[in-house]
ZAMARGU-4260 file (C-alpha; in steps of 0.2 Angstrom, whole numbers, plus 5000, padded with zeros to 4 digits):
<rodrens>
0) 4560/4641/4535 | 4565/4645/4517 | 4547/4649/4512 | 4546/4660/4527 | 4561/4670/4521
5) 4555/4670/4503 | 4540/4680/4507 | 4539/4697/4499 | 4540/4708/4515 | 4539/4724/4505
10) 4522/4719/4499 | 4516/4714/4516 | 4522/4731/4523 | 4513/4740/4509 | 4497/4730/4511
15) 4496/4733/4530 | 4500/4752/4528 | 4487/4753/4514 | 4471/4762/4515 | 4462/4746/4510
20) 4469/4737/4526 | 4465/4752/4537 | 4447/4752/4531 | 4445/4733/4534 | 4452/4734/4552
25) 4442/4750/4556 | 4426/4742/4549 | 4429/4727/4560 | 4432/4738/4575 | 4417/4748/4572
30) 4406/4732/4570 | 4413/4725/4586 | 4410/4742/4596 | 4392/4742/4590 | 4389/4724/4595
35) 4398/4727/4611 | 4387/4742/4615 | 4371/4733/4612 | 4377/4718/4623 | 4382/4730/4637
40) 4366/4739/4637 | 4355/4723/4638 | 4366/4710/4646 | 4379/4720/4657 | 4397/4726/4655
45) 4404/4710/4661 | 4395/4700/4648 | 4400/4712/4634 | 4418/4711/4640 | 4418/4692/4639
50) 4409/4692/4622 | 4418/4706/4613 | 4429/4719/4622 | 4442/4708/4630 | 4442/4693/4618
55) 4458/4688/4608 | 4449/4692/4592 | 4445/4710/4597 | 4462/4713/4604 | 4469/4706/4587
60) 4459/4719/4578 | 4465/4733/4589 | 4483/4727/4586 | 4480/4727/4567 | 4474/4745/4568
65) 4491/4749/4578 | 4501/4740/4564 | 4491/4749/4551 | 4495/4766/4559 | 4514/4762/4561
70) 4516/4755/4543 | 4506/4769/4535 | 4519/4781/4544 | 4535/4772/4540 | 4530/4770/4521
75) 4530/4789/4520 | 4548/4791/4526 | 4560/4800/4525 | 4550/4815/4532 | 4542/4827/4520
80) 4537/4844/4525 | 4519/4843/4518 | 4517/4827/4529 | 4522/4834/4545 | 4504/4835/4552
85) 4501/4817/4546 | 4517/4811/4556 | 4510/4820/4571 | 4493/4812/4569 | 4500/4795/4567
90) 4512/4797/4581 | 4498/4802/4592 | 4488/4787/4588 | 4503/4776/4592 | 4505/4784/4609
95) 4487/4781/4612 | 4489/4763/4608 | 4504/4761/4619 | 4494/4770/4633 | 4480/4758/4631
100) 4492/4743/4631 | 4499/4749/4648 | 4482/4751/4655 | 4476/4734/4650 | 4492/4726/4657
105) 4494/4736/4673 | 4478/4745/4676 | 4465/4741/4689 | 4447/4740/4685 | 4435/4735/4699
110) 4421/4739/4711 | 4419/4743/4729 | 4402/4742/4738 | 4399/4754/4753 | 4386/4752/4766
115) 4381/4767/4777 | 4394/4771/4790 | 4404/4754/4787 | 4422/4758/4782 | 4428/4747/4768
120) 4444/4746/4758 | 4441/4730/4748 | 4440/4732/4729 | 4432/4717/4720 | 4441/4714/4703
125) 4434/4706/4687 | 4444/4690/4687 | 4435/4675/4695 | 4444/4663/4706 | 4441/4646/4715
130) 4448/4647/4732 | 4451/4630/4742 | 4456/4632/4760 | 4462/4620/4773 | 4459/4629/4790
135) 4468/4616/4801 | 4484/4617/4790 | 4483/4636/4787 | 4484/4632/4768 | 4475/4640/4754
140) 4475/4636/4735 | 4468/4648/4722 | 4466/4646/4704 | 4459/4657/4690 | 4443/4652/4682
145) 4441/4654/4663 | 4436/4671/4656 | 4422/4665/4646 | 4404/4671/4642 | 4397/4653/4642
150) 4399/4637/4651 | 4417/4630/4650 | 4423/4612/4653 | 4438/4611/4664 | 4450/4597/4669
155) 4461/4603/4684 | 4464/4593/4700 | 4471/4598/4717 | 4473/4584/4729 | 4456/4575/4728
160) 4447/4590/4721 | 4443/4590/4702 | 4436/4605/4694 | 4425/4599/4680 | 4414/4614/4674
165) 4413/4633/4676 | 4397/4643/4672 | 4400/4662/4672 | 4382/4667/4671 | 4370/4654/4680
170) 4352/4653/4687 | 4347/4640/4699 | 4334/4626/4696 | 4327/4620/4712 | 4330/4602/4718
175) 4331/4592/4735 | 4349/4585/4737 | 4357/4574/4749 | 4367/4582/4763 | 4386/4582/4761
180) 4391/4580/4779 | 4384/4567/4792 | 4372/4573/4805 | 4364/4564/4821 | 4348/4555/4818
185) 4339/4567/4830 | 4347/4583/4823 | 4334/4597/4818 | 4339/4600/4800 | 4323/4600/4791
190) 4317/4612/4777 | 4300/4616/4770 | 4292/4623/4755 | 4276/4634/4757 | 4264/4643/4745
195) 4259/4660/4752 | 4246/4671/4744 | 4235/4687/4748 | 4226/4700/4739 | 4242/4708/4732
200) 4255/4693/4730 | 4257/4675/4727 | 4274/4666/4730 | 4282/4650/4734 | 4294/4651/4749
205) 4307/4638/4754 | 4314/4640/4772 | 4327/4629/4780 | 4338/4627/4796 | 4349/4614/4787
210) 4367/4620/4790 | 4371/4616/4771 | 4356/4627/4765 | 4363/4641/4755 | 4359/4660/4755
215) 4344/4656/4744 | 4335/4646/4758 | 4337/4655/4775 | 4326/4654/4790 | 4320/4672/4790
220) 4311/4680/4775 | 4302/4697/4774 | 4288/4700/4762 | 4282/4718/4764 | 4276/4721/4781
225) 4275/4702/4785 | 4290/4692/4792 | 4292/4673/4791 | 4302/4664/4804 | 4307/4646/4802
230) 4311/4636/4818 | 4314/4618/4824 | 4299/4607/4825 | 4303/4602/4843 | 4300/4619/4850
235) 4283/4622/4842 | 4274/4615/4857 | 4282/4630/4868 | 4273/4643/4856 | 4256/4635/4861
240) 4259/4639/4879 | 4251/4656/4884 | 4262/4658/4899 | 4261/4676/4908 | 4279/4681/4903
245) 4277/4676/4885 | 4295/4670/4886 | 4302/4654/4879 | 4319/4647/4883 | 4327/4634/4872
250) 4343/4624/4869 | 4349/4626/4851 | 4358/4609/4852 | 4345/4598/4859 | 4330/4608/4854
255) 4323/4607/4871 | 4312/4621/4876 | 4303/4627/4892 | 4295/4643/4899 | 4303/4652/4914
260) 4287/4648/4924 | 4290/4629/4922 | 4308/4630/4929 | 4305/4643/4942 | 4316/4656/4934
265) 4313/4673/4942 | 4309/4687/4929 | 4317/4703/4937 | 4317/4721/4931 | 4331/4734/4930
270) 4328/4752/4937 | 4323/4756/4919 | 4310/4743/4920 | 4319/4732/4907 | 4315/4713/4911
275) 4330/4701/4913 | 4332/4683/4918 | 4348/4674/4925 | 4350/4656/4920 | 4363/4644/4927
280) 4369/4633/4912 | 4384/4622/4914 | 4390/4631/4929 | 4389/4647/4920 | 4377/4661/4924
285) 4369/4668/4908 | 4359/4685/4909 | 4346/4688/4896 | 4336/4704/4892 | 4322/4696/4882
290) 4314/4712/4875 | 4331/4717/4867 | 4340/4701/4861 | 4338/4682/4861 | 4357/4680/4865
295) 4364/4680/4883 | 4376/4692/4891 | 4392/4686/4898 | 4401/4692/4913 | 4408/4707/4904
300) 4390/4711/4898 | 4395/4707/4880 | 4382/4698/4869 | 4387/4680/4867 | 4380/4674/4850
305) 4389/4657/4851 | 4379/4652/4866 | 4369/4636/4865 | 4355/4644/4875 | 4342/4656/4867
310) 4328/4666/4874 | 4313/4672/4864 | 4300/4685/4869 | 4283/4683/4860 | 4279/4701/4865
315) 4291/4708/4852 | 4280/4700/4838 | 4263/4705/4843 | 4262/4722/4834 | 4270/4718/4817
320) 4263/4704/4807 | 4274/4689/4810 | 4272/4671/4805 | 4282/4657/4814 | 4284/4641/4805
325) 4290/4624/4812 | 4288/4613/4796 | 4271/4606/4798 | 4265/4619/4810 | 4262/4637/4810
330) 4260/4650/4824 | 4254/4668/4824 | 4247/4681/4836 | 4228/4685/4834 | 4224/4703/4839
335) 4206/4699/4838 | 4208/4685/4852 | 4223/4693/4860 | 4231/4676/4860 | 4244/4666/4851
340) 4237/4652/4839 | 4245/4636/4833 | 4238/4627/4817 | 4243/4611/4808 | 4249/4611/4790
345) 4247/4596/4779 | 4258/4593/4763 | 4247/4598/4748 | 4233/4600/4760 | 4220/4615/4761
350) 4228/4632/4764 | 4227/4639/4781 | 4219/4657/4783 | 4230/4670/4792 | 4224/4686/4800
355) 4231/4698/4788 | 4222/4705/4773 | 4215/4688/4768 | 4232/4680/4768 | 4234/4661/4766
360) 4248/4648/4768 | 4249/4630/4763 | 4263/4617/4764 | 4269/4611/4747 | 4284/4599/4753
365) 4293/4595/4769 | 4310/4586/4771 | 4318/4581/4787 | 4335/4577/4780 | 4337/4583/4762
370) 4344/4600/4758 | 4336/4613/4746 | 4347/4618/4732 | 4347/4628/4716 | 4356/4618/4703
375) 4365/4630/4692 | 4360/4631/4674 | 4369/4642/4661 | 4359/4657/4655 | 4362/4674/4646
380) 4362/4687/4659 | 4349/4701/4660 | 4352/4719/4666 | 4341/4732/4673 | 4345/4749/4680
385) 4364/4745/4679 | 4363/4729/4689 | 4360/4710/4684 | 4343/4704/4688 | 4347/4687/4681
390) 4363/4677/4679 | 4373/4685/4693 | 4378/4668/4700 | 4395/4660/4696 | 4395/4641/4698
395) 4408/4628/4698 | 4405/4609/4697 | 4417/4598/4706 | 4421/4580/4708 | 4427/4575/4725
400) 4430/4556/4729 | 4418/4551/4715 | 4404/4563/4720 | 4398/4578/4711 | 4396/4595/4720
405) 4392/4612/4715 | 4399/4628/4723 | 4394/4646/4719 | 4398/4664/4723 | 4383/4664/4735
410) 4385/4646/4742 | 4402/4641/4748 | 4405/4622/4751 | 4412/4616/4767 | 4415/4597/4770
415) 4427/4584/4777 | 4439/4576/4765 | 4449/4561/4772 | 4447/4568/4789 | 4452/4586/4785
420) 4440/4601/4784 | 4440/4610/4767 | 4431/4626/4762 | 4429/4629/4744 | 4422/4645/4737
425) 4420/4655/4721 | 4425/4673/4723 | 4433/4687/4714 | 4451/4692/4714 | 4453/4708/4726
430) 4464/4721/4732 | 4465/4732/4747 | 4466/4751/4746 | 4479/4760/4756 | 4464/4770/4764
435) 4446/4766/4769 | 4429/4773/4763 | 4412/4774/4771 | 4395/4779/4764 | 4387/4793/4774
440) 4372/4797/4763 | 4365/4790/4747 | 4353/4801/4737 | 4343/4796/4722 | 4331/4806/4711
445) 4317/4797/4701 | 4308/4802/4685 | 4292/4811/4689 | 4278/4799/4691 | 4288/4783/4691
450) 4300/4773/4702 | 4314/4774/4688 | 4330/4782/4695 | 4334/4797/4685 | 4351/4800/4695
455) 4360/4795/4710 | 4374/4801/4720 | 4385/4796/4735 | 4392/4806/4750 | 4408/4797/4755
460) 4419/4799/4770 | 4438/4795/4767 | 4450/4789/4781 | 4468/4791/4776 | 4483/4792/4788
465) 4472/4798/4802 | 4464/4811/4792 | 4445/4811/4788 | 4439/4820/4772 | 4422/4821/4764
470) 4418/4818/4746 | 4403/4819/4734 | 4403/4807/4720 | 4390/4807/4706 | 4388/4805/4687
475) 4403/4813/4678 | 4410/4819/4695 | 4422/4806/4701 | 4433/4806/4717 | 4452/4804/4715
480) 4464/4798/4729 | 4481/4791/4728 | 4480/4787/4710 | 4463/4779/4711 | 4448/4786/4703
485) 4431/4782/4710 | 4415/4784/4699 | 4397/4782/4703 | 4392/4765/4696 | 4376/4758/4704
490) 4367/4755/4720 | 4358/4741/4729 | 4345/4739/4743 | 4345/4727/4757 | 4330/4718/4766
495) 4328/4733/4778 | 4326/4745/4764 | 4344/4752/4767 | 4353/4759/4751 | 4371/4753/4748
500) 4381/4762/4734 | 4393/4754/4722 | 4408/4764/4715 | 4419/4759/4700 | 4437/4759/4705
505) 4450/4763/4691 | 4469/4765/4690 | 4475/4770/4673 | 4494/4771/4672 | 4492/4774/4653
510) 4481/4789/4655 | 4494/4803/4653 | 4500/4795/4637 | 4482/4794/4630 | 4480/4812/4634
515) 4496/4816/4626 | 4491/4806/4610 | 4474/4815/4610 | 4483/4832/4610 | 4494/4827/4596
520) 4479/4821/4586 | 4471/4838/4587 | 4488/4848/4585 | 4492/4836/4570 | 4475/4838/4562
525) 4477/4857/4563 | 4495/4857/4556 | 4490/4845/4542 | 4475/4856/4537 | 4485/4872/4537
530) 4500/4864/4527 | 4487/4857/4514 | 4478/4874/4513 | 4494/4883/4510 | 4499/4871/4496
535) 4482/4874/4488 | 4484/4893/4489 | 4502/4892/4482 | 4495/4881/4467 | 4480/4893/4465
540) 4492/4908/4464 | 4504/4899/4452 | 4489/4895/4440 | 4483/4913/4441
</rodrens>
């Protein structure tokens, strides 16, 4: 304590307020900005924030700049007339620093994604959280994940759930894993890996109907005009039946399937010539319109997507190229033969020819019980056209009752822990806007002769307090509402070719102070220049 008091604080003050210290901190700040700009361009804004802009070291440099400004001004007190402009400049810099601090502490910086004609008010913020939900108890636990650019070891425990590792930027490495939950021996939960090729493309495709398969392994995949559909093995034999109605009915629980002709179900038509079938299942009458939906209608003519019964019309898939896969079997419609064909697939066997542009498919692997999974591995992200094309997966490794599990922002985890259902997910902190937004039109211009986007803009509808207004958001033309500012940030395209827009959402409580500080910089610089110019003129007149 005595040594601390013995420090020559005058020397410290003079050093911090000196030109030498100012040059040091400004140089460090400039280097950080150059590196940050490079990282942001190639690896994305989030990676640059985690590496440079929002690190403690960079914040310390900015704090050093603020101290340098304050001490440089205080060392030149009491006020001198020739330094009035200097005081105004430094006061402006201090006010800008205070405004920036307010923005950092209380501001909002997030994104909102808008799909066409779908109102949304949820803004996704930058902080990652792990959310643990106990549905039966109505209980939810959330914890912030480390704000790091690289893999981070953790040691937090909630009940029987231990958080061991967080990867902010990950890419999956394919593996077959054991199922988390228990399933009956006869359950249809298989998965298959295929190799598809034609004159234009060649790709491995993994399809699954396992309940634990994540978003990377779905039962339906589109590849250009060709669609792949993956179904239970038990219903494959029904596709071989060339019944007149070309309709198949099956039970999603037992995987039992049959045709209307086999059970004597009458196929009727409405006055508009639309086919329908009425089935008595568990003392309930289900009405199907097979040429419109596989789901039945209830008594109120509402689609019941939770029904165990499904109905399939093969007629709907005879015009567009469609391949149906059942693990070790494949079915498709041959226009040449005007008939449906079924073919067997052998693991690592010869490829099977398909009737579309010399296409072929072969079975690489098939698993009846194992789950396809992409085990996360830490990578440096890669950005293209303002969006991450690699490394957009956040992953957390958990240890639950001596077993290791992975949960990602694309694959939430659902399991039973000591008789209680638990849902664990990696997500972002979010906030709800006091109004809703919907995309009405997305417009993109491309560079001549290329597919590279030159500019893009969004036409947005705003719903607030019963009033609807239209807005146009594009580069350097943001939308402002209730203190929120919306900037055009990026876009995405779904499997149907539909464009969604992403708007950056910003609330900056310190903006007015930063504007005031900027004005003071300009005014102070002009004042300082004029005072110095007058002094030079007076000296010149005195010498003459």
